[in-house]
C-alpha positions as CSV (number, residue, x, y, z in Angstrom):
1,M,78.7,118.8,130.5
2,N,80.4,120.3,133.9
3,F,79.3,116.3,134.7
4,M,81.3,114.9,132.1
5,F,84.4,117.1,133.2
6,L,83.8,115.7,136.9
7,I,83.9,112.4,135.9
8,L,87.0,112.4,133.7
9,I,88.7,114.4,136.5
10,F,87.9,112.3,138.9
11,I,89.0,109.1,136.7
12,G,92.1,110.9,136.1
13,I,93.3,111.4,139.7
14,F,92.0,107.7,140.5
15,L,94.5,106.9,137.6
16,V,97.4,109.1,139.1
17,F,96.9,107.2,142.9
18,D,96.9,104.0,141.0
19,A,100.3,104.6,139.3
20,I,101.9,105.8,142.3
21,R,100.5,102.4,144.0
22,K,102.0,100.2,141.8
23,V,105.7,102.4,141.7
24,N,105.1,102.1,145.5
25,N,104.6,98.4,145.7
26,N,107.5,98.2,143.0
27,I,110.1,99.7,144.8
28,L,108.9,97.5,148.0
29,E,109.5,94.1,146.5
30,Q,112.6,95.5,144.8
31,T,113.7,96.4,148.3
32,E,112.7,93.0,149.8
33,E,114.5,91.1,147.1
34,L,117.7,93.5,147.5
35,K,117.6,92.7,151.8
36,R,117.3,88.6,150.6
37,I,120.1,88.9,147.9
38,R,122.1,90.8,150.7
39,E,121.4,88.4,153.1
40,E,122.3,85.3,151.3
41,L,125.7,87.2,149.8
42,M,126.5,87.4,153.6
43,K,125.6,83.7,154.2
44,N,127.6,82.7,151.5
45,N,130.7,84.7,152.3
46,K,130.8,83.7,155.8
47,E,130.6,80.0,154.1
């Protein structure tokens, strides 16, 4: 019974870290996208 609880706790911790990793990747992708948009806007304003 204790072994089952340990497995469930381990799975829970893994899922939390996986969710944090996905959120972090989304933030990084959005930051890169904003950087590209900003560069395009600056380029278009100069023309």
